[in-house]
CHARMM internal coordinates of N, CA and C (Angstrom, degrees):
IC EDIT
DIST 1 N 1 CA 1.3983
DIST 1 CA 1 C 1.5127
ANGL 1 N 1 CA 1 C 110.47
DIST 1 C 2 N 1.3467
ANGL 1 CA 1 C 2 N 115.34
DIHE 1 N 1 CA 1 C 2 N -45.00
DIST 2 N 2 CA 1.4566
ANGL 1 C 2 N 2 CA 119.90
DIHE 1 CA 1 C 2 N 2 CA 178.19
DIST 2 CA 2 C 1.5336
ANGL 2 N 2 CA 2 C 111.02
DIHE 1 C 2 N 2 CA 2 C -62.79
DIST 2 C 3 N 1.3435
ANGL 2 CA 2 C 3 N 115.85
DIHE 2 N 2 CA 2 C 3 N -37.96
DIST 3 N 3 CA 1.4621
ANGL 2 C 3 N 3 CA 118.08
DIHE 2 CA 2 C 3 N 3 CA -179.97
DIST 3 CA 3 C 1.5058
ANGL 3 N 3 CA 3 C 109.51
DIHE 2 C 3 N 3 CA 3 C -66.28
DIST 3 C 4 N 1.3303
ANGL 3 CA 3 C 4 N 117.59
DIHE 3 N 3 CA 3 C 4 N -37.80
DIST 4 N 4 CA 1.4811
ANGL 3 C 4 N 4 CA 120.73
DIHE 3 CA 3 C 4 N 4 CA 177.87
DIST 4 CA 4 C 1.5191
ANGL 4 N 4 CA 4 C 111.04
DIHE 3 C 4 N 4 CA 4 C -61.27
DIST 4 C 5 N 1.3209
ANGL 4 CA 4 C 5 N 117.77
DIHE 4 N 4 CA 4 C 5 N -46.18
DIST 5 N 5 CA 1.4533
ANGL 4 C 5 N 5 CA 123.97
DIHE 4 CA 4 C 5 N 5 CA -179.81
DIST 5 CA 5 C 1.5386
ANGL 5 N 5 CA 5 C 110.08
DIHE 4 C 5 N 5 CA 5 C -63.15
DIST 5 C 6 N 1.3331
ANGL 5 CA 5 C 6 N 117.33
DIHE 5 N 5 CA 5 C 6 N -44.54
DIST 6 N 6 CA 1.4446
ANGL 5 C 6 N 6 CA 121.72
DIHE 5 CA 5 C 6 N 6 CA -179.83
DIST 6 CA 6 C 1.5117
ANGL 6 N 6 CA 6 C 111.41
DIHE 5 C 6 N 6 CA 6 C -62.26
DIST 6 C 7 N 1.3374
ANGL 6 CA 6 C 7 N 116.38
DIHE 6 N 6 CA 6 C 7 N -45.63
DIST 7 N 7 CA 1.4647
ANGL 6 C 7 N 7 CA 120.46
DIHE 6 CA 6 C 7 N 7 CA 179.82
DIST 7 CA 7 C 1.5123
ANGL 7 N 7 CA 7 C 110.92
DIHE 6 C 7 N 7 CA 7 C -64.48
DIST 7 C 8 N 1.2942
ANGL 7 CA 7 C 8 N 117.32
DIHE 7 N 7 CA 7 C 8 N -38.85
DIST 8 N 8 CA 1.4797
ANGL 7 C 8 N 8 CA 118.39
DIHE 7 CA 7 C 8 N 8 CA 177.58
DIST 8 CA 8 C 1.5020
ANGL 8 N 8 CA 8 C 111.51
DIHE 7 C 8 N 8 CA 8 C -64.93
DIST 8 C 9 N 1.3170
ANGL 8 CA 8 C 9 N 116.94
DIHE 8 N 8 CA 8 C 9 N -46.23
DIST 9 N 9 CA 1.4663
ANGL 8 C 9 N 9 CA 122.72
DIHE 8 CA 8 C 9 N 9 CA -178.53
DIST 9 CA 9 C 1.5359
ANGL 9 N 9 CA 9 C 111.02
DIHE 8 C 9 N 9 CA 9 C -58.49
DIST 9 C 10 N 1.3138
ANGL 9 CA 9 C 10 N 116.71
DIHE 9 N 9 CA 9 C 10 N -41.14
DIST 10 N 10 CA 1.4242
ANGL 9 C 10 N 10 CA 122.66
DIHE 9 CA 9 C 10 N 10 CA -173.80
DIST 10 CA 10 C 1.5269
ANGL 10 N 10 CA 10 C 113.50
DIHE 9 C 10 N 10 CA 10 C -100.33
DIST 10 C 11 N 1.3241
ANGL 10 CA 10 C 11 N 115.44
DIHE 10 N 10 CA 10 C 11 N 8.44
DIST 11 N 11 CA 1.4868
ANGL 10 C 11 N 11 CA 122.30
DIHE 10 CA 10 C 11 N 11 CA 178.18
DIST 11 CA 11 C 1.5629
ANGL 11 N 11 CA 11 C 111.62
DIHE 10 C 11 N 11 CA 11 C 54.65
DIST 11 C 12 N 1.3119
ANGL 11 CA 11 C 12 N 115.33
DIHE 11 N 11 CA 11 C 12 N 45.82
DIST 12 N 12 CA 1.4640
ANGL 11 C 12 N 12 CA 120.89
DIHE 11 CA 11 C 12 N 12 CA 177.28
DIST 12 CA 12 C 1.4864
ANGL 12 N 12 CA 12 C 108.81
DIHE 11 C 12 N 12 CA 12 C -99.16
DIST 12 C 13 N 1.3149
ANGL 12 CA 12 C 13 N 117.97
DIHE 12 N 12 CA 12 C 13 N 125.15
DIST 13 N 13 CA 1.4428
ANGL 12 C 13 N 13 CA 122.47
DIHE 12 CA 12 C 13 N 13 CA -176.89
DIST 13 CA 13 C 1.5058
ANGL 13 N 13 CA 13 C 112.57
DIHE 12 C 13 N 13 CA 13 C -115.45
DIST 13 C 14 N 1.3320
ANGL 13 CA 13 C 14 N 115.33
DIHE 13 N 13 CA 13 C 14 N 57.50
DIST 14 N 14 CA 1.4530
ANGL 13 C 14 N 14 CA 123.66
DIHE 13 CA 13 C 14 N 14 CA 177.36
DIST 14 CA 14 C 1.5286
ANGL 14 N 14 CA 14 C 109.33
DIHE 13 C 14 N 14 CA 14 C -110.18
DIST 14 C 15 N 1.3165
ANGL 14 CA 14 C 15 N 119.19
DIHE 14 N 14 CA 14 C 15 N 156.55
DIST 15 N 15 CA 1.4648
ANGL 14 C 15 N 15 CA 120.57
DIHE 14 CA 14 C 15 N 15 CA 175.66
DIST 15 CA 15 C 1.5197
ANGL 15 N 15 CA 15 C 109.49
DIHE 14 C 15 N 15 CA 15 C -64.20
DIST 15 C 16 N 1.2916
ANGL 15 CA 15 C 16 N 114.65
DIHE 15 N 15 CA 15 C 16 N 150.43
DIST 16 N 16 CA 1.4884
ANGL 15 C 16 N 16 CA 123.79
DIHE 15 CA 15 C 16 N 16 CA 174.77
DIST 16 CA 16 C 1.5248
ANGL 16 N 16 CA 16 C 107.00
DIHE 15 C 16 N 16 CA 16 C -110.17
DIST 16 C 17 N 1.3110
ANGL 16 CA 16 C 17 N 116.92
DIHE 16 N 16 CA 16 C 17 N 126.36
DIST 17 N 17 CA 1.4632
ANGL 16 C 17 N 17 CA 121.41
DIHE 16 CA 16 C 17 N 17 CA -179.39
DIST 17 CA 17 C 1.5387
ANGL 17 N 17 CA 17 C 109.63
DIHE 16 C 17 N 17 CA 17 C -106.04
DIST 17 C 18 N 1.3161
ANGL 17 CA 17 C 18 N 113.39
DIHE 17 N 17 CA 17 C 18 N 144.39
DIST 18 N 18 CA 1.4786
ANGL 17 C 18 N 18 CA 122.34
DIHE 17 CA 17 C 18 N 18 CA 174.10
DIST 18 CA 18 C 1.4885
ANGL 18 N 18 CA 18 C 108.46
DIHE 17 C 18 N 18 CA 18 C -141.13
DIST 18 C 19 N 1.3602
ANGL 18 CA 18 C 19 N 115.27
DIHE 18 N 18 CA 18 C 19 N 142.67
DIST 19 N 19 CA 1.4773
ANGL 18 C 19 N 19 CA 118.66
DIHE 18 CA 18 C 19 N 19 CA 175.39
DIST 19 CA 19 C 1.5304
ANGL 19 N 19 CA 19 C 110.58
DIHE 18 C 19 N 19 CA 19 C -90.64
DIST 19 C 20 N 1.3250
ANGL 19 CA 19 C 20 N 117.42
DIHE 19 N 19 CA 19 C 20 N 4.28
DIST 20 N 20 CA 1.4538
ANGL 19 C 20 N 20 CA 120.64
DIHE 19 CA 19 C 20 N 20 CA -177.58
DIST 20 CA 20 C 1.5373
ANGL 20 N 20 CA 20 C 110.69
DIHE 19 C 20 N 20 CA 20 C -108.88
DIST 20 C 21 N 1.3126
ANGL 20 CA 20 C 21 N 114.09
DIHE 20 N 20 CA 20 C 21 N 113.31
DIST 21 N 21 CA 1.4946
ANGL 20 C 21 N 21 CA 119.20
DIHE 20 CA 20 C 21 N 21 CA 175.82
DIST 21 CA 21 C 1.5360
ANGL 21 N 21 CA 21 C 108.73
DIHE 20 C 21 N 21 CA 21 C -63.83
DIST 21 C 22 N 1.2895
ANGL 21 CA 21 C 22 N 117.80
DIHE 21 N 21 CA 21 C 22 N -34.33
DIST 22 N 22 CA 1.4791
ANGL 21 C 22 N 22 CA 122.64
DIHE 21 CA 21 C 22 N 22 CA 179.65
DIST 22 CA 22 C 1.5208
ANGL 22 N 22 CA 22 C 109.26
DIHE 21 C 22 N 22 CA 22 C -62.86
DIST 22 C 23 N 1.3248
ANGL 22 CA 22 C 23 N 117.57
DIHE 22 N 22 CA 22 C 23 N -48.72
DIST 23 N 23 CA 1.4743
ANGL 22 C 23 N 23 CA 120.20
DIHE 22 CA 22 C 23 N 23 CA 179.61
DIST 23 CA 23 C 1.5112
ANGL 23 N 23 CA 23 C 112.11
DIHE 22 C 23 N 23 CA 23 C -61.69
DIST 23 C 24 N 1.3300
ANGL 23 CA 23 C 24 N 116.46
DIHE 23 N 23 CA 23 C 24 N -42.82
DIST 24 N 24 CA 1.4462
ANGL 23 C 24 N 24 CA 120.30
DIHE 23 CA 23 C 24 N 24 CA 178.95
DIST 24 CA 24 C 1.5348
ANGL 24 N 24 CA 24 C 109.61
DIHE 23 C 24 N 24 CA 24 C -61.08
DIST 24 C 25 N 1.3085
ANGL 24 CA 24 C 25 N 115.62
DIHE 24 N 24 CA 24 C 25 N -43.79
DIST 25 N 25 CA 1.4854
ANGL 24 C 25 N 25 CA 119.73
DIHE 24 CA 24 C 25 N 25 CA -179.80
DIST 25 CA 25 C 1.5206
ANGL 25 N 25 CA 25 C 111.31
DIHE 24 C 25 N 25 CA 25 C -62.35
DIST 25 C 26 N 1.3404
ANGL 25 CA 25 C 26 N 117.51
DIHE 25 N 25 CA 25 C 26 N -41.85
DIST 26 N 26 CA 1.4486
ANGL 25 C 26 N 26 CA 121.65
DIHE 25 CA 25 C 26 N 26 CA 179.59
DIST 26 CA 26 C 1.5105
ANGL 26 N 26 CA 26 C 111.06
DIHE 25 C 26 N 26 CA 26 C -61.31
DIST 26 C 27 N 1.3276
ANGL 26 CA 26 C 27 N 115.94
DIHE 26 N 26 CA 26 C 27 N -42.21
DIST 27 N 27 CA 1.4771
ANGL 26 C 27 N 27 CA 117.87
DIHE 26 CA 26 C 27 N 27 CA -179.38
DIST 27 CA 27 C 1.5130
ANGL 27 N 27 CA 27 C 110.78
DIHE 26 C 27 N 27 CA 27 C -69.26
DIST 27 C 28 N 1.3311
ANGL 27 CA 27 C 28 N 117.94
DIHE 27 N 27 CA 27 C 28 N -42.04
DIST 28 N 28 CA 1.4621
ANGL 27 C 28 N 28 CA 120.90
DIHE 27 CA 27 C 28 N 28 CA 179.64
DIST 28 CA 28 C 1.5332
ANGL 28 N 28 CA 28 C 112.44
DIHE 27 C 28 N 28 CA 28 C -63.42
DIST 28 C 29 N 1.3529
ANGL 28 CA 28 C 29 N 116.26
DIHE 28 N 28 CA 28 C 29 N -40.72
DIST 29 N 29 CA 1.4508
ANGL 28 C 29 N 29 CA 119.94
DIHE 28 CA 28 C 29 N 29 CA 179.91
DIST 29 CA 29 C 1.5196
ANGL 29 N 29 CA 29 C 113.53
DIHE 28 C 29 N 29 CA 29 C -84.58
DIST 29 C 30 N 1.3045
ANGL 29 CA 29 C 30 N 116.50
DIHE 29 N 29 CA 29 C 30 N -9.54
DIST 30 N 30 CA 1.4772
ANGL 29 C 30 N 30 CA 124.44
DIHE 29 CA 29 C 30 N 30 CA -177.37
DIST 30 CA 30 C 1.5158
ANGL 30 N 30 CA 30 C 110.91
DIHE 29 C 30 N 30 CA 30 C 57.83
DIST 30 C 31 N 1.3216
ANGL 30 CA 30 C 31 N 116.36
DIHE 30 N 30 CA 30 C 31 N 33.58
DIST 31 N 31 CA 1.4515
ANGL 30 C 31 N 31 CA 121.29
DIHE 30 CA 30 C 31 N 31 CA -178.38
DIST 31 CA 31 C 1.5442
ANGL 31 N 31 CA 31 C 109.65
DIHE 30 C 31 N 31 CA 31 C -156.19
DIST 31 C 32 N 1.3291
ANGL 31 CA 31 C 32 N 114.84
DIHE 31 N 31 CA 31 C 32 N 130.27
DIST 32 N 32 CA 1.4437
ANGL 31 C 32 N 32 CA 119.26
DIHE 31 CA 31 C 32 N 32 CA 175.07
DIST 32 CA 32 C 1.5291
ANGL 32 N 32 CA 32 C 109.72
DIHE 31 C 32 N 32 CA 32 C -75.20
DIST 32 C 33 N 1.2788
ANGL 32 CA 32 C 33 N 115.82
DIHE 32 N 32 CA 32 C 33 N 133.47
DIST 33 N 33 CA 1.4837
ANGL 32 C 33 N 33 CA 120.68
DIHE 32 CA 32 C 33 N 33 CA -177.64
DIST 33 CA 33 C 1.5197
ANGL 33 N 33 CA 33 C 107.80
DIHE 32 C 33 N 33 CA 33 C -107.85
DIST 33 C 34 N 1.3597
ANGL 33 CA 33 C 34 N 115.61
DIHE 33 N 33 CA 33 C 34 N 73.73
DIST 34 N 34 CA 1.4283
ANGL 33 C 34 N 34 CA 119.38
DIHE 33 CA 33 C 34 N 34 CA -178.30
DIST 34 CA 34 C 1.5352
ANGL 34 N 34 CA 34 C 109.30
DIHE 33 C 34 N 34 CA 34 C -105.74
DIST 34 C 35 N 1.3092
ANGL 34 CA 34 C 35 N 114.61
DIHE 34 N 34 CA 34 C 35 N 146.88
DIST 35 N 35 CA 1.4923
ANGL 34 C 35 N 35 CA 119.92
DIHE 34 CA 34 C 35 N 35 CA 176.07
DIST 35 CA 35 C 1.5210
ANGL 35 N 35 CA 35 C 111.22
DIHE 34 C 35 N 35 CA 35 C -98.37
DIST 35 C 36 N 1.3332
ANGL 35 CA 35 C 36 N 117.75
DIHE 35 N 35 CA 35 C 36 N -0.52
DIST 36 N 36 CA 1.4152
ANGL 35 C 36 N 36 CA 120.57
DIHE 35 CA 35 C 36 N 36 CA 179.41
DIST 36 CA 36 C 1.5050
ANGL 36 N 36 CA 36 C 111.72
DIHE 35 C 36 N 36 CA 36 C -71.66
DIST 36 C 37 N 1.2726
ANGL 36 CA 36 C 37 N 118.11
DIHE 36 N 36 CA 36 C 37 N 147.25
DIST 37 N 37 CA 1.4691
ANGL 36 C 37 N 37 CA 123.17
DIHE 36 CA 36 C 37 N 37 CA 175.84
DIST 37 CA 37 C 1.5337
ANGL 37 N 37 CA 37 C 107.62
DIHE 36 C 37 N 37 CA 37 C -94.07
DIST 37 C 38 N 1.3252
ANGL 37 CA 37 C 38 N 113.81
DIHE 37 N 37 CA 37 C 38 N 141.77
DIST 38 N 38 CA 1.4657
ANGL 37 C 38 N 38 CA 118.72
DIHE 37 CA 37 C 38 N 38 CA 177.75
DIST 38 CA 38 C 1.5250
ANGL 38 N 38 CA 38 C 109.98
DIHE 37 C 38 N 38 CA 38 C -68.60
DIST 38 C 39 N 1.3151
ANGL 38 CA 38 C 39 N 115.59
DIHE 38 N 38 CA 38 C 39 N 134.26
DIST 39 N 39 CA 1.4583
ANGL 38 C 39 N 39 CA 121.24
DIHE 38 CA 38 C 39 N 39 CA 179.00
DIST 39 CA 39 C 1.5282
ANGL 39 N 39 CA 39 C 108.91
DIHE 38 C 39 N 39 CA 39 C -145.41
DIST 39 C 40 N 1.2895
ANGL 39 CA 39 C 40 N 114.96
DIHE 39 N 39 CA 39 C 40 N 175.47
DIST 40 N 40 CA 1.5058
ANGL 39 C 40 N 40 CA 119.33
DIHE 39 CA 39 C 40 N 40 CA 179.73
DIST 40 CA 40 C 1.5112
ANGL 40 N 40 CA 40 C 109.69
DIHE 39 C 40 N 40 CA 40 C -65.44
DIST 40 C 41 N 1.3142
ANGL 40 CA 40 C 41 N 119.80
DIHE 40 N 40 CA 40 C 41 N -27.67
DIST 41 N 41 CA 1.4369
ANGL 40 C 41 N 41 CA 122.59
DIHE 40 CA 40 C 41 N 41 CA -179.02
DIST 41 CA 41 C 1.5612
ANGL 41 N 41 CA 41 C 113.05
DIHE 40 C 41 N 41 CA 41 C -73.99
DIST 41 C 42 N 1.3299
ANGL 41 CA 41 C 42 N 116.23
DIHE 41 N 41 CA 41 C 42 N -30.67
DIST 42 N 42 CA 1.4896
ANGL 41 C 42 N 42 CA 119.30
DIHE 41 CA 41 C 42 N 42 CA -176.40
DIST 42 CA 42 C 1.5245
ANGL 42 N 42 CA 42 C 111.53
DIHE 41 C 42 N 42 CA 42 C -116.02
DIST 42 C 43 N 1.3080
ANGL 42 CA 42 C 43 N 116.98
DIHE 42 N 42 CA 42 C 43 N 17.09
DIST 43 N 43 CA 1.4690
ANGL 42 C 43 N 43 CA 122.42
DIHE 42 CA 42 C 43 N 43 CA -177.86
DIST 43 CA 43 C 1.5543
ANGL 43 N 43 CA 43 C 112.28
DIHE 42 C 43 N 43 CA 43 C -55.95
DIST 43 C 44 N 1.3161
ANGL 43 CA 43 C 44 N 115.91
DIHE 43 N 43 CA 43 C 44 N -42.35
DIST 44 N 44 CA 1.4408
ANGL 43 C 44 N 44 CA 120.74
DIHE 43 CA 43 C 44 N 44 CA -179.67
DIST 44 CA 44 C 1.5236
ANGL 44 N 44 CA 44 C 110.95
DIHE 43 C 44 N 44 CA 44 C -64.65
DIST 44 C 45 N 1.3138
ANGL 44 CA 44 C 45 N 117.40
DIHE 44 N 44 CA 44 C 45 N -39.33
DIST 45 N 45 CA 1.4532
ANGL 44 C 45 N 45 CA 121.22
DIHE 44 CA 44 C 45 N 45 CA 177.64
DIST 45 CA 45 C 1.5276
ANGL 45 N 45 CA 45 C 111.29
DIHE 44 C 45 N 45 CA 45 C -64.33
DIST 45 C 46 N 1.3136
ANGL 45 CA 45 C 46 N 117.53
DIHE 45 N 45 CA 45 C 46 N -42.92
DIST 46 N 46 CA 1.4540
ANGL 45 C 46 N 46 CA 120.46
DIHE 45 CA 45 C 46 N 46 CA 178.78
DIST 46 CA 46 C 1.5416
ANGL 46 N 46 CA 46 C 111.33
DIHE 45 C 46 N 46 CA 46 C -67.25
DIST 46 C 47 N 1.3005
ANGL 46 CA 46 C 47 N 116.54
DIHE 46 N 46 CA 46 C 47 N -30.11
DIST 47 N 47 CA 1.4573
ANGL 46 C 47 N 47 CA 119.04
DIHE 46 CA 46 C 47 N 47 CA 173.86
DIST 47 CA 47 C 1.5214
ANGL 47 N 47 CA 47 C 111.63
DIHE 46 C 47 N 47 CA 47 C -64.97
DIST 47 C 48 N 1.3084
ANGL 47 CA 47 C 48 N 116.13
DIHE 47 N 47 CA 47 C 48 N -42.87
DIST 48 N 48 CA 1.4751
ANGL 47 C 48 N 48 CA 120.01
DIHE 47 CA 47 C 48 N 48 CA 177.46
DIST 48 CA 48 C 1.5017
ANGL 48 N 48 CA 48 C 111.24
DIHE 47 C 48 N 48 CA 48 C -64.32
DIST 48 C 49 N 1.3289
ANGL 48 CA 48 C 49 N 117.65
DIHE 48 N 48 CA 48 C 49 N -41.28
DIST 49 N 49 CA 1.4488
ANGL 48 C 49 N 49 CA 121.67
DIHE 48 CA 48 C 49 N 49 CA 178.22
DIST 49 CA 49 C 1.5551
ANGL 49 N 49 CA 49 C 109.59
DIHE 48 C 49 N 49 CA 49 C -62.15
DIST 49 C 50 N 1.2977
ANGL 49 CA 49 C 50 N 116.57
DIHE 49 N 49 CA 49 C 50 N -44.75
DIST 50 N 50 CA 1.4578
ANGL 49 C 50 N 50 CA 120.73
DIHE 49 CA 49 C 50 N 50 CA 179.60
DIST 50 CA 50 C 1.5460
ANGL 50 N 50 CA 50 C 111.41
DIHE 49 C 50 N 50 CA 50 C -60.63
DIST 50 C 51 N 1.3229
ANGL 50 CA 50 C 51 N 116.82
DIHE 50 N 50 CA 50 C 51 N -44.51
DIST 51 N 51 CA 1.4479
ANGL 50 C 51 N 51 CA 121.79
DIHE 50 CA 50 C 51 N 51 CA 177.03
DIST 51 CA 51 C 1.5126
ANGL 51 N 51 CA 51 C 112.14
DIHE 50 C 51 N 51 CA 51 C -60.79
DIST 51 C 52 N 1.3158
ANGL 51 CA 51 C 52 N 115.25
DIHE 51 N 51 CA 51 C 52 N -42.27
DIST 52 N 52 CA 1.4993
ANGL 51 C 52 N 52 CA 120.36
DIHE 51 CA 51 C 52 N 52 CA 179.57
DIST 52 CA 52 C 1.5198
ANGL 52 N 52 CA 52 C 110.29
DIHE 51 C 52 N 52 CA 52 C -64.08
DIST 52 C 53 N 1.3395
ANGL 52 CA 52 C 53 N 116.89
DIHE 52 N 52 CA 52 C 53 N -45.38
DIST 53 N 53 CA 1.4399
ANGL 52 C 53 N 53 CA 120.96
DIHE 52 CA 52 C 53 N 53 CA -179.54
DIST 53 CA 53 C 1.5720
ANGL 53 N 53 CA 53 C 110.72
DIHE 52 C 53 N 53 CA 53 C -63.33
DIST 53 C 54 N 1.2999
ANGL 53 CA 53 C 54 N 116.09
DIHE 53 N 53 CA 53 C 54 N -38.63
DIST 54 N 54 CA 1.4840
ANGL 53 C 54 N 54 CA 119.56
DIHE 53 CA 53 C 54 N 54 CA 177.72
DIST 54 CA 54 C 1.5221
ANGL 54 N 54 CA 54 C 109.46
DIHE 53 C 54 N 54 CA 54 C -65.57
DIST 54 C 55 N 1.3246
ANGL 54 CA 54 C 55 N 118.19
DIHE 54 N 54 CA 54 C 55 N -42.28
DIST 55 N 55 CA 1.4400
ANGL 54 C 55 N 55 CA 119.50
DIHE 54 CA 54 C 55 N 55 CA 179.08
DIST 55 CA 55 C 1.4917
ANGL 55 N 55 CA 55 C 111.12
DIHE 54 C 55 N 55 CA 55 C -61.72
DIST 55 C 56 N 1.3230
ANGL 55 CA 55 C 56 N 117.31
DIHE 55 N 55 CA 55 C 56 N -43.47
DIST 56 N 56 CA 1.4482
ANGL 55 C 56 N 56 CA 122.70
DIHE 55 CA 55 C 56 N 56 CA -178.50
DIST 56 CA 56 C 1.5384
ANGL 56 N 56 CA 56 C 110.00
DIHE 55 C 56 N 56 CA 56 C -62.55
DIST 56 C 57 N 1.3209
ANGL 56 CA 56 C 57 N 118.28
DIHE 56 N 56 CA 56 C 57 N -38.93
DIST 57 N 57 CA 1.4603
ANGL 56 C 57 N 57 CA 122.61
DIHE 56 CA 56 C 57 N 57 CA 179.66
DIST 57 CA 57 C 1.5306
ANGL 57 N 57 CA 57 C 111.72
DIHE 56 C 57 N 57 CA 57 C -66.89
DIST 57 C 58 N 1.3439
ANGL 57 CA 57 C 58 N 116.56
DIHE 57 N 57 CA 57 C 58 N -32.14
DIST 58 N 58 CA 1.4366
ANGL 57 C 58 N 58 CA 121.71
DIHE 57 CA 57 C 58 N 58 CA -173.50
DIST 58 CA 58 C 1.5388
ANGL 58 N 58 CA 58 C 114.45
DIHE 57 C 58 N 58 CA 58 C -94.46
DIST 58 C 59 N 1.3054
ANGL 58 CA 58 C 59 N 116.23
DIHE 58 N 58 CA 58 C 59 N -6.68
DIST 59 N 59 CA 1.4707
ANGL 58 C 59 N 59 CA 121.32
DIHE 58 CA 58 C 59 N 59 CA -176.34
DIST 59 CA 59 C 1.5215
ANGL 59 N 59 CA 59 C 111.07
DIHE 58 C 59 N 59 CA 59 C -132.14
DIST 59 C 60 N 1.3228
ANGL 59 CA 59 C 60 N 113.12
DIHE 59 N 59 CA 59 C 60 N 144.43
DIST 60 N 60 CA 1.4576
ANGL 59 C 60 N 60 CA 119.13
DIHE 59 CA 59 C 60 N 60 CA 176.85
DIST 60 CA 60 C 1.5429
ANGL 60 N 60 CA 60 C 108.64
DIHE 59 C 60 N 60 CA 60 C -96.16
DIST 60 C 61 N 1.3138
ANGL 60 CA 60 C 61 N 115.58
DIHE 60 N 60 CA 60 C 61 N 128.52
DIST 61 N 61 CA 1.4593
ANGL 60 C 61 N 61 CA 119.36
DIHE 60 CA 60 C 61 N 61 CA -179.49
DIST 61 CA 61 C 1.5214
ANGL 61 N 61 CA 61 C 108.91
DIHE 60 C 61 N 61 CA 61 C -80.83
DIST 61 C 62 N 1.2983
ANGL 61 CA 61 C 62 N 116.70
DIHE 61 N 61 CA 61 C 62 N 122.66
DIST 62 N 62 CA 1.4656
ANGL 61 C 62 N 62 CA 122.65
DIHE 61 CA 61 C 62 N 62 CA -179.48
DIST 62 CA 62 C 1.5070
ANGL 62 N 62 CA 62 C 112.67
DIHE 61 C 62 N 62 CA 62 C -90.80
DIST 62 C 63 N 1.3045
ANGL 62 CA 62 C 63 N 117.17
DIHE 62 N 62 CA 62 C 63 N -20.12
DIST 63 N 63 CA 1.4858
ANGL 62 C 63 N 63 CA 120.59
DIHE 62 CA 62 C 63 N 63 CA -174.45
DIST 63 CA 63 C 1.5220
ANGL 63 N 63 CA 63 C 109.69
DIHE 62 C 63 N 63 CA 63 C -94.72
DIST 63 C 64 N 1.3455
ANGL 63 CA 63 C 64 N 112.96
DIHE 63 N 63 CA 63 C 64 N 146.64
DIST 64 N 64 CA 1.4621
ANGL 63 C 64 N 64 CA 118.36
DIHE 63 CA 63 C 64 N 64 CA 174.48
DIST 64 CA 64 C 1.5497
ANGL 64 N 64 CA 64 C 107.81
DIHE 63 C 64 N 64 CA 64 C -73.58
DIST 64 C 65 N 1.3092
ANGL 64 CA 64 C 65 N 116.50
DIHE 64 N 64 CA 64 C 65 N 138.14
DIST 65 N 65 CA 1.4624
ANGL 64 C 65 N 65 CA 121.83
DIHE 64 CA 64 C 65 N 65 CA 176.03
DIST 65 CA 65 C 1.5340
ANGL 65 N 65 CA 65 C 106.45
DIHE 64 C 65 N 65 CA 65 C -102.87
DIST 65 C 66 N 1.3236
ANGL 65 CA 65 C 66 N 116.12
DIHE 65 N 65 CA 65 C 66 N 116.86
DIST 66 N 66 CA 1.4606
ANGL 65 C 66 N 66 CA 121.09
DIHE 65 CA 65 C 66 N 66 CA -175.18
DIST 66 CA 66 C 1.5494
ANGL 66 N 66 CA 66 C 111.11
DIHE 65 C 66 N 66 CA 66 C -119.28
DIST 66 C 67 N 1.3258
ANGL 66 CA 66 C 67 N 113.81
DIHE 66 N 66 CA 66 C 67 N 151.77
DIST 67 N 67 CA 1.4862
ANGL 66 C 67 N 67 CA 120.11
DIHE 66 CA 66 C 67 N 67 CA 178.38
DIST 67 CA 67 C 1.5087
ANGL 67 N 67 CA 67 C 109.27
DIHE 66 C 67 N 67 CA 67 C -81.11
DIST 67 C 68 N 1.2979
ANGL 67 CA 67 C 68 N 117.42
DIHE 67 N 67 CA 67 C 68 N 127.32
DIST 68 N 68 CA 1.4815
ANGL 67 C 68 N 68 CA 123.10
DIHE 67 CA 67 C 68 N 68 CA 175.23
DIST 68 CA 68 C 1.5361
ANGL 68 N 68 CA 68 C 105.07
DIHE 67 C 68 N 68 CA 68 C -85.80
DIST 68 C 69 N 1.3370
ANGL 68 CA 68 C 69 N 116.31
DIHE 68 N 68 CA 68 C 69 N 114.41
DIST 69 N 69 CA 1.4582
ANGL 68 C 69 N 69 CA 120.83
DIHE 68 CA 68 C 69 N 69 CA -179.33
DIST 69 CA 69 C 1.5333
ANGL 69 N 69 CA 69 C 109.14
DIHE 68 C 69 N 69 CA 69 C -84.56
DIST 69 C 70 N 1.3013
ANGL 69 CA 69 C 70 N 115.71
DIHE 69 N 69 CA 69 C 70 N 90.61
DIST 70 N 70 CA 1.4495
ANGL 69 C 70 N 70 CA 123.07
DIHE 69 CA 69 C 70 N 70 CA -176.34
DIST 70 CA 70 C 1.5343
ANGL 70 N 70 CA 70 C 113.37
DIHE 69 C 70 N 70 CA 70 C -55.88
DIST 70 C 71 N 1.3008
ANGL 70 CA 70 C 71 N 115.69
DIHE 70 N 70 CA 70 C 71 N -43.73
DIST 71 N 71 CA 1.4814
ANGL 70 C 71 N 71 CA 119.77
DIHE 70 CA 70 C 71 N 71 CA -178.08
DIST 71 CA 71 C 1.5471
ANGL 71 N 71 CA 71 C 110.97
DIHE 70 C 71 N 71 CA 71 C -64.46
DIST 71 C 72 N 1.3103
ANGL 71 CA 71 C 72 N 116.95
DIHE 71 N 71 CA 71 C 72 N -35.07
DIST 72 N 72 CA 1.4374
ANGL 71 C 72 N 72 CA 120.63
DIHE 71 CA 71 C 72 N 72 CA -178.34
DIST 72 CA 72 C 1.5369
ANGL 72 N 72 CA 72 C 111.44
DIHE 71 C 72 N 72 CA 72 C -72.01
DIST 72 C 73 N 1.3165
ANGL 72 CA 72 C 73 N 116.49
DIHE 72 N 72 CA 72 C 73 N -26.78
DIST 73 N 73 CA 1.4716
ANGL 72 C 73 N 73 CA 120.84
DIHE 72 CA 72 C 73 N 73 CA -177.36
DIST 73 CA 73 C 1.5066
ANGL 73 N 73 CA 73 C 109.90
DIHE 72 C 73 N 73 CA 73 C -90.96
END
COOR INIT
IC SEED 1 N 1 CA 1 C
IC BUILD
């Protein structure tokens, strides 16, 4: 998500790689798919997730999001 925002801000149109299928899925769906319940211990984390989801809803991602195949490298 941060890479998407950085590339948009600086008009960089290169692919973004991630080794996390979960992260790629969250960005594509614009929604974090967590099973954790919000609590006082993880409130800050849920705030960050909410902000990221809001950013994704308000911005169009111009960069391709690709899977980094760690084993192949």
